[in-house]
Kinemage of the C-alpha trace (Angstrom):
@kinemage 1
@onewidth
@group {chain A} dominant
@subgroup {mainchain}
@vectorlist {calphas} color= white
{ca unk a 1} P 1.873 45.556 -23.067
{ca unk a 2} L 0.538 42.684 -25.602
{ca unk a 3} L -0.584 39.901 -23.954
{ca unk a 4} L 1.038 36.603 -25.908
{ca unk a 5} L 1.005 33.286 -26.106
{ca unk a 6} L 4.931 31.926 -25.776
{ca unk a 7} L 5.984 28.433 -26.694
{ca unk a 8} L 9.503 27.072 -26.230
{ca unk a 9} L 10.816 25.980 -29.423
{ca unk a 10} L 13.814 23.336 -29.983
{ca unk a 11} L 13.075 21.875 -32.799
{ca unk a 12} L 12.387 18.192 -31.268
{ca unk a 13} L 8.922 16.354 -32.602
{ca unk a 14} L 7.719 17.374 -28.774
{ca unk a 15} L 8.127 21.221 -29.071
{ca unk a 16} L 6.984 21.240 -32.448
{ca unk a 17} L 3.641 19.559 -31.156
{ca unk a 18} L 3.612 22.185 -28.587
{ca unk a 19} L 4.134 25.086 -31.281
{ca unk a 20} L 0.991 23.523 -33.140
{ca unk a 21} L -0.905 23.677 -30.140
{ca unk a 22} L 0.094 27.026 -29.342
{ca unk a 23} L -1.180 28.100 -32.204
{ca unk a 24} L -4.462 26.954 -31.987
{ca unk a 25} L -4.691 28.182 -28.258
{ca unk a 26} L -3.252 31.773 -29.291
{ca unk a 27} L -6.451 31.751 -32.036
{ca unk a 28} L -8.996 31.031 -29.221
{ca unk a 29} L -7.635 33.783 -27.194
{ca unk a 30} L -7.353 36.110 -30.020
{ca unk a 31} L -3.431 36.793 -29.110
{ca unk a 32} L -0.209 36.691 -30.893
{ca unk a 33} L 1.825 33.860 -30.845
{ca unk a 34} L 5.523 33.990 -29.654
{ca unk a 35} L 8.122 31.149 -30.703
{ca unk a 36} L 11.025 31.121 -28.558
{ca unk a 37} L 14.255 29.673 -29.081
{ca unk a 38} L 16.948 29.171 -26.536
{ca unk a 39} L 20.572 28.819 -27.357
{ca unk a 40} L 22.905 27.823 -25.410
{ca unk a 41} L 26.072 28.860 -26.693
{ca unk a 42} L 28.603 25.886 -26.682
{ca unk a 43} L 32.430 26.600 -25.067
{ca unk a 44} L 35.066 27.598 -27.189
{ca unk a 45} L 37.165 24.639 -26.998
{ca unk a 46} L 34.124 22.277 -27.606
{ca unk a 47} L 33.123 24.543 -30.450
{ca unk a 48} L 36.152 24.220 -32.383
{ca unk a 49} L 36.541 20.380 -31.755
{ca unk a 50} L 32.805 19.689 -32.796
{ca unk a 51} L 32.121 19.111 -36.196
{ca unk a 52} L 29.882 21.872 -36.386
{ca unk a 53} L 31.618 25.153 -34.993
{ca unk a 54} L 29.705 27.704 -33.014
{ca unk a 55} L 28.602 30.042 -36.000
{ca unk a 56} L 27.234 26.980 -37.721
{ca unk a 57} L 25.255 25.779 -34.763
{ca unk a 58} L 23.587 29.125 -34.161
{ca unk a 59} L 22.650 29.219 -37.617
{ca unk a 60} L 20.561 26.202 -37.435
{ca unk a 61} L 19.416 27.269 -33.856
{ca unk a 62} L 17.923 30.474 -35.766
{ca unk a 63} L 16.519 28.817 -39.075
{ca unk a 64} L 14.584 26.335 -36.726
{ca unk a 65} L 11.871 29.163 -35.045
{ca unk a 66} L 12.099 30.724 -38.665
{ca unk a 67} L 11.004 28.051 -40.508
{ca unk a 68} L 8.610 26.997 -37.908
{ca unk a 69} L 6.942 30.502 -37.852
{ca unk a 70} L 6.231 30.159 -41.705
{ca unk a 71} L 4.740 27.093 -41.531
{ca unk a 72} L 2.673 27.897 -38.951
{ca unk a 73} L 1.237 31.183 -40.510
{ca unk a 74} L 0.164 28.865 -43.043
{ca unk a 75} L -1.447 26.199 -40.938
{ca unk a 76} L -3.154 28.676 -38.834
{ca unk a 77} L -3.938 32.041 -40.754
{ca unk a 78} L -4.730 35.308 -38.723
{ca unk a 79} L -2.390 34.278 -35.838
{ca unk a 80} L 0.369 37.146 -35.498
{ca unk a 81} L 3.484 34.823 -35.009
{ca unk a 82} L 6.761 36.236 -34.214
{ca unk a 83} L 9.930 34.492 -33.151
{ca unk a 84} L 12.810 35.774 -30.499
{ca unk a 85} L 16.263 33.839 -29.846
{ca unk a 86} L 17.344 34.059 -26.652
{ca unk a 87} L 21.098 32.708 -24.682
{ca unk a 88} L 20.993 31.584 -21.385
{ca unk a 89} L 20.214 28.619 -19.353
{ca unk a 90} L 16.569 26.926 -20.775
{ca unk a 91} L 14.816 27.076 -17.497
{ca unk a 92} L 15.080 30.319 -16.121
{ca unk a 93} L 15.406 31.343 -19.911
{ca unk a 94} L 11.998 30.467 -20.761
{ca unk a 95} L 10.405 31.375 -17.453
{ca unk a 96} L 11.755 34.913 -17.931
{ca unk a 97} L 10.381 35.168 -21.465
{ca unk a 98} L 7.319 33.985 -20.556
{ca unk a 99} L 6.987 36.619 -17.526
{ca unk a 100} L 4.649 38.742 -19.154
{ca unk a 101} L 2.965 35.985 -21.019
{ca unk a 102} L -0.966 34.592 -20.533
{ca unk a 103} L 0.701 31.293 -20.712
{ca unk a 104} L 3.660 29.458 -21.624
{ca unk a 105} L 3.527 26.370 -23.868
{ca unk a 106} L 6.030 23.470 -23.862
{ca unk a 107} L 6.087 19.803 -25.537
{ca unk a 108} L 7.241 16.680 -23.563
{ca unk a 109} L 8.326 13.147 -25.021
{ca unk a 110} L 5.236 10.869 -25.197
{ca unk a 111} L 6.167 7.828 -23.058
{ca unk a 112} L 6.438 4.759 -25.421
{ca unk a 113} L 3.549 2.046 -25.393
{ca unk a 114} L 0.841 4.100 -23.485
{ca unk a 115} L -0.287 7.331 -23.135
{ca unk a 116} L 1.293 9.833 -21.098
{ca unk a 117} L 4.467 12.103 -20.528
{ca unk a 118} L 8.161 12.138 -20.108
{ca unk a 119} L 8.615 15.371 -18.176
{ca unk a 120} L 12.304 16.106 -18.332
{ca unk a 121} L 14.360 18.088 -16.092
{ca unk a 122} L 13.530 21.105 -18.063
{ca unk a 123} L 9.941 21.058 -18.121
{ca unk a 124} L 10.151 20.157 -14.596
{ca unk a 125} L 11.929 23.247 -13.958
{ca unk a 126} L 10.274 25.458 -15.769
{ca unk a 127} L 6.397 24.539 -14.309
{ca unk a 128} L 7.985 24.742 -10.944
{ca unk a 129} L 9.252 28.322 -10.884
{ca unk a 130} L 6.678 29.916 -13.943
{ca unk a 131} L 4.197 32.468 -12.025
{ca unk a 132} L 2.219 32.137 -15.534
{ca unk a 133} L -0.061 28.929 -16.554
{ca unk a 134} L 2.218 26.192 -18.062
{ca unk a 135} L 0.803 23.767 -20.727
{ca unk a 136} L 2.473 20.684 -21.516
{ca unk a 137} L 1.668 19.087 -25.055
{ca unk a 138} L 2.928 15.572 -25.711
{ca unk a 139} L 5.113 14.661 -28.954
{ca unk a 140} L 2.112 13.726 -31.646
{ca unk a 141} L -0.629 15.732 -30.510
{ca unk a 142} L -3.169 16.527 -32.991
{ca unk a 143} L -6.256 18.909 -33.356
{ca unk a 144} L -8.742 15.969 -33.521
{ca unk a 145} L -7.491 14.546 -30.406
{ca unk a 146} L -9.144 16.985 -28.686
{ca unk a 147} L -12.358 17.018 -30.484
{ca unk a 148} L -15.070 14.203 -30.307
{ca unk a 149} L -15.319 11.433 -32.186
{ca unk a 150} L -17.185 11.608 -35.532
{ca unk a 151} L -20.658 9.438 -36.285
{ca unk a 152} L -18.333 6.603 -37.281
{ca unk a 153} L -16.156 6.837 -34.161
{ca unk a 154} L -13.150 8.628 -35.821
{ca unk a 155} L -11.390 11.871 -33.920
{ca unk a 156} L -12.068 14.635 -36.191
{ca unk a 157} L -11.131 18.407 -35.934
{ca unk a 158} L -14.486 19.282 -37.256
{ca unk a 159} L -16.719 17.894 -34.276
{ca unk a 160} L -16.941 19.521 -30.878
{ca unk a 161} L -14.451 19.960 -28.391
{ca unk a 162} L -13.828 17.420 -25.500
{ca unk a 163} L -14.591 18.564 -21.955
{ca unk a 164} L -11.988 20.157 -20.279
{ca unk a 165} L -11.284 18.433 -17.148
{ca unk a 166} L -10.331 20.426 -14.069
{ca unk a 167} L -8.684 18.970 -10.449
{ca unk a 168} L -9.870 20.509 -7.827
{ca unk a 169} L -9.404 20.096 -3.696
{ca unk a 170} L -12.826 21.411 -2.236
{ca unk a 171} L -11.335 21.600 0.780
{ca unk a 172} L -8.761 24.782 -0.034
{ca unk a 173} L -9.896 25.869 -3.498
{ca unk a 174} L -8.018 28.838 -5.795
{ca unk a 175} L -9.915 31.115 -7.444
{ca unk a 176} L -7.108 31.310 -10.339
{ca unk a 177} L -7.603 27.859 -11.074
{ca unk a 178} L -11.031 27.567 -11.220
{ca unk a 179} L -11.240 30.685 -13.267
{ca unk a 180} L -8.242 29.245 -15.765
{ca unk a 181} L -10.539 25.958 -16.788
{ca unk a 182} L -13.775 27.968 -16.808
{ca unk a 183} L -12.555 30.291 -19.619
{ca unk a 184} L -10.673 27.483 -21.313
{ca unk a 185} L -14.093 25.421 -21.906
{ca unk a 186} L -15.929 28.852 -22.274
{ca unk a 187} L -13.433 29.432 -25.450
{ca unk a 188} L -13.875 25.892 -26.531
{ca unk a 189} L -17.928 26.126 -26.188
{ca unk a 190} L -18.019 23.063 -24.238
{ca unk a 191} L -18.620 21.302 -21.130
{ca unk a 192} L -16.109 21.450 -17.716
{ca unk a 193} L -15.891 18.459 -16.087
{ca unk a 194} L -14.784 18.754 -12.391
{ca unk a 195} L -13.169 15.739 -10.181
{ca unk a 196} L -12.308 16.076 -6.706
{ca unk a 197} L -10.647 12.845 -5.466
{ca unk a 198} L -10.290 12.606 -1.853
{ca unk a 199} L -9.040 10.213 1.001
{ca unk a 200} L -10.086 9.441 4.247
{ca unk a 201} L -7.422 10.101 6.978
{ca unk a 202} L -5.422 6.972 8.450
{ca unk a 203} L -7.565 7.121 11.649
{ca unk a 204} L -10.777 6.810 10.076
{ca unk a 205} L -9.584 3.974 7.703
{ca unk a 206} L -9.862 1.048 10.336
{ca unk a 207} L -12.950 -0.398 10.665
{ca unk a 208} L -14.846 1.544 8.084
{ca unk a 209} L -15.746 -1.535 6.015
{ca unk a 210} L -18.059 -2.265 8.877
{ca unk a 211} L -19.569 1.305 8.760
{ca unk a 212} L -21.154 1.718 5.190
{ca unk a 213} L -23.506 4.374 6.388
{ca unk a 214} L -20.492 6.332 7.986
{ca unk a 215} L -18.625 5.774 4.763
{ca unk a 216} L -21.679 7.117 2.451
{ca unk a 217} L -22.558 9.827 4.523
{ca unk a 218} L -18.676 11.130 4.205
{ca unk a 219} L -19.128 10.900 0.422
{ca unk a 220} L -21.870 13.227 0.436
{ca unk a 221} L -20.342 15.940 2.621
{ca unk a 222} L -17.257 15.692 -0.076
{ca unk a 223} L -19.866 15.924 -2.908
{ca unk a 224} L -21.387 18.623 -1.384
{ca unk a 225} L -18.379 20.936 -0.309
{ca unk a 226} L -17.749 20.745 -4.179
{ca unk a 227} L -21.253 21.698 -4.880
{ca unk a 228} L -20.578 24.882 -2.837
{ca unk a 229} L -17.162 25.818 -4.502
{ca unk a 230} L -18.275 25.553 -7.679
{ca unk a 231} L -22.203 27.492 -7.034
{ca unk a 232} L -20.889 31.174 -7.485
{ca unk a 233} L -18.710 29.573 -10.659
{ca unk a 234} L -21.824 28.111 -12.052
{ca unk a 235} L -23.292 31.232 -12.363
{ca unk a 236} L -20.619 33.359 -13.846
{ca unk a 237} L -20.371 31.144 -16.251
{ca unk a 238} L -23.958 29.957 -17.251
{ca unk a 239} L -23.097 28.813 -20.615
{ca unk a 240} L -20.553 26.161 -19.669
{ca unk a 241} L -22.238 23.065 -18.655
{ca unk a 242} L -20.708 21.599 -15.458
{ca unk a 243} L -19.945 18.282 -14.107
{ca unk a 244} L -19.123 17.372 -10.814
{ca unk a 245} L -17.590 14.502 -9.753
{ca unk a 246} L -16.259 13.523 -5.924
{ca unk a 247} L -14.455 10.302 -5.799
{ca unk a 248} L -12.969 8.350 -2.930
{ca unk a 249} L -9.165 7.683 -4.277
{ca unk a 250} L -6.089 8.983 -4.958
{ca unk a 251} L -6.394 12.693 -6.811
{ca unk a 252} L -3.976 11.725 -9.095
{ca unk a 253} L -5.338 8.720 -10.395
{ca unk a 254} L -8.599 9.863 -10.696
{ca unk a 255} L -7.666 12.667 -12.655
{ca unk a 256} L -5.592 10.170 -14.852
{ca unk a 257} L -8.237 8.139 -15.431
{ca unk a 258} L -10.559 11.070 -16.439
{ca unk a 259} L -7.882 12.625 -18.935
{ca unk a 260} L -8.775 9.915 -21.524
{ca unk a 261} L -11.807 11.763 -22.754
{ca unk a 262} L -10.484 15.575 -22.120
{ca unk a 263} L -9.101 18.380 -24.191
{ca unk a 264} L -7.247 19.871 -21.616
{ca unk a 265} L -6.571 19.277 -17.890
{ca unk a 266} L -6.338 22.065 -15.526
{ca unk a 267} L -4.454 21.541 -12.032
{ca unk a 268} L -2.914 23.691 -9.315
{ca unk a 269} L 0.376 24.297 -7.919
{ca unk a 270} L 0.755 25.663 -4.691
{ca unk a 271} L 3.848 28.286 -4.716
{ca unk a 272} L 5.983 27.394 -1.746
{ca unk a 273} L 9.071 28.917 -0.426
{ca unk a 274} L 11.344 26.581 0.516
{ca unk a 275} L 15.239 26.333 1.050
{ca unk a 276} L 15.200 23.324 -0.841
{ca unk a 277} L 13.913 24.467 -4.063
{ca unk a 278} L 10.335 24.472 -5.612
{ca unk a 279} L 8.097 22.037 -5.981
{ca unk a 280} L 4.927 21.045 -8.098
{ca unk a 281} L 2.732 19.093 -5.477
{ca unk a 282} L 2.485 14.976 -5.789
{ca unk a 283} L -1.098 15.651 -7.971
{ca unk a 284} L 0.287 17.520 -10.918
{ca unk a 285} L 3.592 15.662 -10.867
{ca unk a 286} L 1.163 12.518 -11.481
{ca unk a 287} L -1.059 14.267 -13.979
{ca unk a 288} L 1.999 15.930 -15.863
{ca unk a 289} L 3.612 12.067 -16.249
{ca unk a 290} L 0.287 10.080 -17.003
{ca unk a 291} L -2.468 12.016 -18.381
{ca unk a 292} L -3.189 11.595 -21.946
{ca unk a 293} L -4.625 15.014 -22.601
{ca unk a 294} L -2.332 18.510 -22.793
{ca unk a 295} L -2.147 19.524 -19.044
{ca unk a 296} L -2.302 23.300 -17.670
{ca unk a 297} L -0.836 23.670 -14.329
{ca unk a 298} L -1.844 27.059 -12.990
{ca unk a 299} L 0.501 28.715 -9.900
{ca unk a 300} L -1.591 30.060 -6.985
{ca unk a 301} L -0.709 30.813 -3.676
């Protein structure tokens, strides 16, 4: 089966930015790009009452991916682009369409006034239920945003990529999340910045301000755990420069701060079976809503 990068497109600015990012990623991976448009048919009484009938609405939804594909083929020569129009619920249909893909890419509105995402219910549902990695891209995201500034301080797609940022829990690391981040850095021929944010257990906090040596010892142990977690991966990817940062503080806040200098942020999502539905976890949730760079969420057990 041919592996692909799948992007959901509805014609919105955020989905068009996602399609451009997905085309660049497909070229890096050397795989085809599939543009998926999900059409939710309007109930007959509503279609008859609206200004646009059901047939006209379907025509426009067919036109959106077709024209987007034509533009991407011109801007990204060499990328094999196909389109597919599907009918059904948005989240479940996108998840199913990407079941055999290497990753699924979605757009998300940027928060006005400052960096970050406005992740809607569809995006959160897709992230929570997809077995494949899901990448969220903000509206307005440009290729140059992923690269280092040029000599005069202006971002340029002609310069090298910014580092890939990986958020990791050194206490329970997952190989699939780490491998995704190393592979992303290797494709971009850039470095990998690994950030491990940690908080002290509540029963340690009282009185620690008076015992700086004990606090320093905990920090050294956390840094040693991170180094040990990455030791074999450094050997497997000797051409990927790795920077390790073990910080005391909220993992989500640490990653959001570091995302300003990243080309891509990679976080994990533990798959939890719950009668109350799927969850994405507090760290992934914080990063999805506030990170500046595109965010990849990798599901793991």
